[in-house]
N, C-alpha and C positions, 0 to 999 in steps of 0.2 A: 270538866275539872272545876272545882270550886275555888275561886280566888278571892272571895269576900275578905275585905280587910287588907288586901295586898295590891289592889288596883292602883292606888296612889303611887306606891313604890315602883310599879311597872311603868306607869306613865312618866313619872319624874326621871326614871332611868333612860327611857327612850329619848326624852327631851334633853337629857344631859349631853347627848351626842351632838346636839345643835337644834336650832329652831325647825319647826315643821308644821305643815297644815294637818288637819285632822285625819284625812285619809292616809297621809304618809305615816302618821303615828300608828294607825290601825295596821298598816302594812308592815311596819317595823316590828310591832309586837308579834304579829303572825310569823314573820320571817325569822326573827331572832329566837323565837320559842319553838321553831320547827313545827309550826301549826298548832301547838298546844293552846295558844291564846289567839284564836280567830274570833275576835269580839265584834259584835254588831255596833254600828254607829250609835244606836240608842243607849249603849252602855258607855262608850268612850266620850262622846261629846258632852253629856251632862257631867261626867267626872272632870273633864278639862275645865268646864265652866265653874265647877265647885272649887277646883284648885286655883282658878283665877280669883274667885271671890276671897279665898284664903290668903291671897298675896304670894302664892308659890309659883304662879305662872302669869305672864302678861301676854296679851295678844294684840294684833293689829291686822287690818285688812291689807292684803297684797293686791294692789291695783295694777301691777305691772305684768302679771302673768295673763295668758289668754282668758282664763277663768278667774273671777274674783274669789279669793280664798282668805280665810282667817289663819294667820300664822301664830303659833304658840311658841313661847320661849320661857325657859326657867329664869326666875329672879334669883338674887343672891340668897334670899330666904328659902327659895325652892331647893337650891343646892345644899343648904344646911339641913333642910328637912329630909332630903334624899339620903344624905350621909347618915343621919340619925335613924331613919327607917331601915336602911341597909344594915346598920349595926344591930338593931333590934332583930331583924330577920335572921342574921347570922347566929345570934344567940339562941333564937327559937330553933333553928336547924340543929345546932349542937345539942340542945336539950332533947329534941325529938329523936335524934340518932342515939343518944345515950339510953333512951327507953326502948326503941325498936331495933337498934343495931344499925351499923353503917350499911349503906347501899354497896352491894358487890355485883360485879358483872355476872349475869346469868342467874342471879338469885332474886326472886320477887317476893317470897314469903318470909 
């Protein structure tokens, strides 16, 4: 599945549920999408770092767990960006459905 252009919204949405380390973000994406987004670390970690540089996410090292992990958390700007991207996505879905027709059970064509 091609998700280019939508990874930021997916990551921001996972982190909207609360802070998490990278592997937890990867697992949440896979679980919440029922396996549709089983993304490699090499895709997720650079995207999280890019979101951090943009000020949408902050991170810190968790020294209290048995393994040292970087914890990612949304900023207020990240929450606003998530809301804006979600609004854009919903508009896109409405437009696509207007062209191809709504999804119905049992119909794929």
